[in-house]
C-alpha positions in Angstrom: -3.4 18.9 25.5 -2.1 16.5 28.2 0.4 13.7 27.7 2.5 11.0 29.4 5.2 8.7 28.0 2.7 6.6 26.0 0.1 9.0 24.6 -1.1 12.6 24.1 -4.7 13.9 24.3 -6.0 17.1 22.7 -9.2 18.7 23.8 -10.9 21.8 22.3 -10.8 24.7 24.7 -14.6 25.1 25.1 -14.8 21.6 26.6 -12.6 22.6 29.5 -14.5 25.8 30.3 -16.5 24.1 33.0 -13.3 23.0 34.7 -11.9 26.6 34.6 -15.1 27.9 36.1 -15.6 25.0 38.6 -16.0 26.0 42.2 -14.5 24.5 44.2 -11.5 23.4 42.1 -8.1 23.4 43.6 -5.6 24.6 41.0 -2.7 24.2 43.5 -2.9 20.4 43.5 0.1 18.5 42.1 -0.6 16.0 39.3 0.8 13.2 41.5 -1.7 14.0 44.3 -5.1 14.8 42.9 -8.2 15.0 45.1 -11.3 13.0 44.4 -13.2 16.3 43.9 -10.9 17.5 41.2 -10.8 14.1 39.6 -14.7 14.0 39.4 -14.9 17.5 37.9 -12.4 16.6 35.2 -14.1 13.2 34.5 -17.5 14.9 34.1 -16.2 17.5 31.6 -13.7 15.4 29.6 -15.5 12.4 28.3 -13.6 10.1 25.9 -15.9 11.1 22.9 -14.6 14.7 23.0 -10.9 13.9 23.3 -8.4 13.3 20.4 -6.1 10.7 21.8 -3.0 9.5 20.1 -0.5 6.8 21.2 3.0 7.7 20.2 4.1 4.2 19.1 0.9 3.3 17.2 -0.4 6.6 15.9 2.7 8.5 14.9 1.5 9.3 11.4 -2.0 10.3 12.5 -0.6 12.5 15.3 1.7 14.3 12.8 -1.2 14.9 10.5 -3.4 16.2 13.3 -0.7 18.6 14.4 -0.2 19.8 10.8 -3.9 20.3 10.2 -4.7 22.0 13.5 -1.6 24.0 14.7 0.6 26.7 13.2 4.2 27.3 14.1 4.9 30.7 12.6 2.5 32.7 14.8 0.9 34.5 11.8 -2.4 32.6 11.7 -4.6 30.5 13.9 -6.0 27.3 12.5 -8.2 26.6 15.5 -10.8 29.3 16.1 -10.9 30.6 19.7 -14.4 31.5 20.8 -16.2 32.2 24.0 -18.8 29.8 25.2 
């Protein structure tokens, strides 16, 4: 997930696999100074239709339900299956 002071966005891991394997991708860039190349790689991989976006002010109840349905806090089980692409 990624967030700012207004919203949070969750993306399933397999959607970011192309970013992880992108060459060239500069992992040392600061979020405040992103190159056009890195921006383009991310934009190609993370289209709005694959992102679960919640606005803190407007979507509080939906966000709580999404977290409850998809995450565990005790470490005993994993609700989201982790698979290789």
